[in-house]
N, C-alpha and C positions, 0 to 999 in steps of 0.2 A: 270484825276480820273475818276474811275469808279462812276458812278450814281447809288443810292440803287435801287432795284426793285420796282417797283409797290407796293404800299401797299393794300392788298386785304381788297376790300370794297364791302357793301352791297348798301349804299346810296348814290346817286350822286344829288347834285344840282349846276344848270348853269343855262344858259339863256333858254328862250321858245325855244322847238323844235318845228318846222311847221308840221302840222298833214297832213296824206296822204289822196287825197280825194277817192281814191280807194283803197280798204285792201283786202286781198284774205282770206280763210281760214286758210291757214296758216299762215300769216301775222298776223292775229287776235290771233293765238295761241304763237306765238312769242310774241307778244305785252305784254301777261298776264304772259309768263313764265318768261319773261327776258326782261323790257322794256328799258334796257340799250342797248342791242343786238338789238333791235328794231330800237333804233335811230341811233346807228352806224350803220345800214345797208342799212335804208331805207332814212334817213335824212341825214346822212352822206356819203354815198356813198361807204362803205368800205365793200368789198365783196373779197372772197378767191380766190387766184390765178387759173388762166385757166389751168396752168399747172399740174396738179395734176395726181396720177396715174390712171391708168385704173381700173374699178371695178373689186372687185373679189368676190369668195366667195357667202355668199346670196345674196349679192348686184346684182352682176352681172345673177346669175338664175332667181331672181324675174325681173330684167331687161328683160331678153331673153324671158322669160315666156309671160308677159306682153304685149310684141311686138308682138310675135305670135298670141296670143289670139285676140289681136286687129282685126288683118286680118280675121282672122277667124269669130269671134262675127259681125263682118261689114257686111258679107254675111247673107242672108236669104235663106230659102228653106232646110238647113241641118236638119238631123236627128241626134241624140245623136251621133250614131255611127259614123255616115257619118262626123259627126264635129270633131271625135276624130282622124278619118284616114286623114284628111285634115290637121289637127294639127301638126299632125306627118309626113306629106309631106312636110310641110312648115320647121317645125323644121329641117331635113334633108338639105333642099336645102338653105335656107335661113338662118338658126341657123348661119353658120360658117360667115356670115357678121353683125351678132348682136352680137355675143360673140366670137371671133375667138379663145381664149384660152381654151373652151369647147372642140374645136375640135383637139388639140393637144396631141401628145402621153403623157400619164400620166394623163390624166383628163378623162378616159373612165367611171370611178364612178359616177363624177359629170355630166357628160353628160347623163347618164341613168338615171340619179334622173331628171334632168329637162324632159329629154324624157318622162319620164312616167308622170311627172306633168302637162305639157303642155295638153298631151292625157286626160287626167283624167279630168282636169278643164274643156276642150273645152265639153266634153261629159255631166258633171256635170251641166254646166251653159247652155247648149242649152236644158236640160231636166228640167232645173228648169224653163225656159222662156216658155216650154210648159206646164207645170203642172200649173203655175199660169194662162196661156192664154194671156199672153203680147202681144199686138200688134207690138211693135218695141221696138229693142233694141240697144241703141246707144252707141257707143265707145269714150269716152274723150269727152264728150259733154261740150261745152262752156255754162256756166251757169252767170248769172250776176240779182242782185235785188237791188234796193234801200235800204239804213237802215238811221237811224238818223245819222250816222256818216259820211255818202256820198254814195257810192257804195260798193258792195261785187261782186268780179269777181273770179271765177276758174274754174276748169275743173273737172267733175267727170269722176270716172273710168268706170263706167256701170251704164247707166239709163234706167230702163223699164219702158214702157210707157202702159196703159190700162189695168192692173192694174198700177202703177205709184211707183216706187221703186227705192232707190240707193244701189248699191253694189261696195266697195271699193277692190281692189286685194291686198293682202300682199302675200309674200313668206312664213312667218311663222306665228305661233300663238302668242307669245310673250305675250304681257300682253292686247290682244285684247279681252279676255273675259272678265278681269276688267273691260277695258274700257267702254264698252255695258253695263256691270251690274250697276257699279258705276256711269254713268251719264258722262262719261271722253271723248266718242267719238266725240269730238268738231267738227272735220271737217265733218264728216259725217253730224252733224246735221246741219251745216252749208250749206252744199251742198243740202240736203233735204230742208231746207228754200229758197234757190233759186231756186231749182225745182219747188216749190210749188207757187212761186211767176210768173215765167215764163210760168206755163202752167194753170195757174188759177185754183188750187187745193184749197178746203178748208182748207187745213192744211199740215204741213210738212207731206209726206211719210215715211213709214217703211225703216230702212236702214239695213245694215249688211256687215259683213267682209267675203271675201271668201279667204280661206286659201290655197294658190297654194301648198304646199308642201305636205300637205295631204288632199288635196281636202276634205275640210270642211267648211260648211257653218254656219257661226255663225252671231245669229240673237236674238233680244229679244222676239219674238214670233214664233213658229212654225205656227200659225194662217197666220203670214205675209207672211212666207217660208216653204212650206211644206218641211221636211225632213231636215229642219236645225237642229242645234244643239241650244236650246233655253236657252238662259242665264238671260232673265229677265233685268230689269233695268229702268230707266226712259224714258218717249218717245222722239224723236227728238224735237218737240216742246218745252218741258220743259228745253233741254240742251240748245237749242236756244236761249231761254228767259233769261238764265243765264248766257250766252256767251256774247249775245248783252249788257247788264247790266252793266257786268264785264269790258268789252272792252270798252265802253263809259267813265266809272268812270276813267279807265286807261290812256283813252286820253286826260282827263282834266287834269292828274296829270301831262303827258308827255307835254303838253302846257304849264305849267308852268315849265318847266326843271326839274321837279322831277322825277327820274329817280332808278329803283332799279335793281340790279344783285344778286337775292336771291341764286342761286345755290350753294354757299360755305357753306351754312348753311342746304341743303334739302340733304335729302336721295338719292343716283345716282339713285334708282330704284322707286323713285315715279312715280306716275301714277297721271293723269290727273284724278279728281273726283268731284262731286256735292256733297257737305257736308250740313251739317245744317248750317254751318257758311258761306256758301257760296260756290263759285264755285273756287278749287284748281288746279292750272295749273303749275307744274315744271318746273324748268329752262331748257334749251335745250343745258346743258353743254356738253354732249355727241357728239354733232354734230356741237358744236362751235368753232371756229378757232379763236376765242377772250380772249382767257383766260389769255394773258399776258397783256390785258389792264383791265380787272378788276381785275386781281392778283389772280383768282384762280389756275395759274398754277404754281405758288409759293409757298413752304410752308410757314405757317404764321410765324415761327421763322426766316425764311430768310429773310423776306419782310422789 
């Protein structure tokens, strides 16, 4: 006989879950958004299959642009226009190896969009570095720092040095403005904290999102990033303090076997934010493959 579908649940109580010695900015965000998924992933070793479909749409466009910009920005001595020309050249020569479907018949529009995006991004980012007078631009820099829960380790898209800053590359704006304005840019705040530790800075440096599709820089202050669209919001130091406090409390609950999967009770469009009640981090349900385990994949009446 058929067994009943899993009943949708929010609270889970079970045996103690071993804590991780090393966390990453993304794993901390997962811990706060859905500790049930965090435990399944890292303690249970439950990962999606490796035979998924090839990326397409915005994911593919962002991936190709990101890879080409890595190559351009890792080199020094380019003027903004020279960087743009090099980005176009690399797109035409290495692009087919990075995103073959963009170079097939019928993909002319997406290919043109990606080519323009990578050209404009290279010009803007090299120009930004020149305006800031930075001494070094590092791509995919590995960062690490201790915290009360052990170690936090990750890779930042772009790291500027002297003056220091963190820039995260994203394909589209989406909720990025809201994240910066409302204190929900958790991963940026974490990278800023890690960089401050590694480089001996007095505090976390300023952070920004660069939107590839629109060649727009989103920052909290134009003083930190000249020419950026300033959206305001709490500084990275404040966001990291809230993140650290919330994550340590969540780890204590996980260690007792108290897990939550709150996605069923949340708005799918909710975004992380620092509120008067504390730090809110939504469950990552739209990126999760475990909905059949928490019951979110099944209608309540059929569970």
